[in-house]
N, C-alpha and C positions, 0 to 999 in steps of 0.2 A: 683141582681145588674145588671143594664144595662150599657154597655160600647159601645160607638160609636165614630169613628174617621175616617177621610179620608185624602187623600193626592193626589195632582195633579202631574202627572208624564208625562214628554215629551217622550212618547213611544207609541207603538201600543197595542191594547187589547191582541193580540196574545202573544207578549213578556211578558206583565205583568201577564197574566194568567199562562204562563209557570212557573213563579216564585212562583205562589200560589199553583198550583196543584201538583207539583213534590216534594216529600219529601226531596230529596237530594238538591234541589235548595232552598227550604224554609228554610232549616237549615242554609244557608248562611246569611240570614237576620233575622231570629228569634233567638235572642241572647240567650235565655234560653234553647233551644232544642239542646241537645248534641248528641242524637241518634234518628233515626226514622227507623222503620222497618214495611214493609207491611206484614200483617199476611195472608190476603186472598184478592186477587184482582179480581174484577168482570170486565167483558168486557165493560160494560156500565158505570163503575166507581161507580155508586150508590150502596151502600152496601159494598164497599171495607172497610176492617178493617185494623187497624194499631196500632202500639205501639210507644210511644215516651218517651224518658227519658228527663226530665226537671231538670236543675240544676240552683239553685238561692241561693245566700247568704250562700253558703257552704252546702246547703241541696240538696238532690236528690230525685226525685219522678217519678214514672212510671204512664203514662196516657194511657188508652185504648181509641181508637177512631174509628169512622166510618164516611164515607161520606154519608150525608143525603140529599144532593141536588147537582145537577151538570148540568150546562148549559155551554158547552164549549165556552170559550172566554168571558163569561158574569158573571157567579157566581159559587161559590163552597161553600158548607155548611158542617160543621162537628159537630158531637156530641162527646165530650170527657169526660172521667170520671177518677177520681183519688180518693185517700183516703181522700182528703180534699175538693174536689169540683166536680161539674159536670157543663159543659158548652156547650152551643150551639153557634156556631160561623158561621157567613156568611160573605164571602168576595164578593163584587160586583164590577164590572168594568163598567164604563159609559164613552163613548167617549165625549170629550170636545174639544174645539178649541186648537190645538197644542198638543194633547195627550189624556190621560185618567185620570179619577178620580177613585182611588181605595178606597173603603169604607169597614170598618169592623164594623159589628154590632154583639155584643155578649151579652148573658144572662148568668150570673154566679150564680150558687146556691152553697152556702157553706155548708159543712157537719159539724156536731158537732165535736169538740168544736169551730172550726173556725167560725161557724154561730153565736155563742154567742159573740165572739170577734168582728165580723163585725157589730153587733148592735151598739157598742160603737165607733169603728174605721173605719166604712164603708167608709166614705168620704176620709179618709187618704189612705185606701187600694185602692180605686178607682183612686185617683190622682196618686198613684204609678204605677198602671197598665197603665193608660193613658200616663204617662211619658215614660214608657218602650215601649209602642206601638208607640209613636212618634219617638223614637230612631230607632226602627225596621223599621218603614215606611221610615225613612231617608235612611237607608241602602238599602231598597227595591228600592227606587227612584234612588240611585246611580247605582245599578246593572242593572235596567231596562234601564236607559238612556245610560249606557255604551254599552249595547247590541244594542240599537237603533242606536247609533253612529256607531258601527261596521257594522251594516246592510246598513247604508247609504254610507259607504266608499267602499262597494263591487261593 
């Protein structure tokens, strides 16, 4: 299942990227992530491994992840794996007039038995993921624009 969404934010690439690459900051806008822990950090960030606890609808799941792509200020990619899915996610930042456009592209692969369920309810699952992503991007926009506003008043 492919998921793609973007949002325009009145901020700099540096500020937006800071909210994407730092787990403690990402948890402020990623509504389902309740805990994030770096397991092994590399100097160049590529290959850094981490663990996240995701909580949704009363359920709790652990995800193992690694950074698979890293261009400071431009993009960061992750591979994540859990008992129900594996996903590859890339966040990209492009400068636009008045700010930046943050885009997420993800490829989700469901594990059995969710893979069977997704055959019948895949579109509904995708719409739910996109709705959650839009909510999260809304929070990201607020946080980035608040940071940008603070930077201007200094």
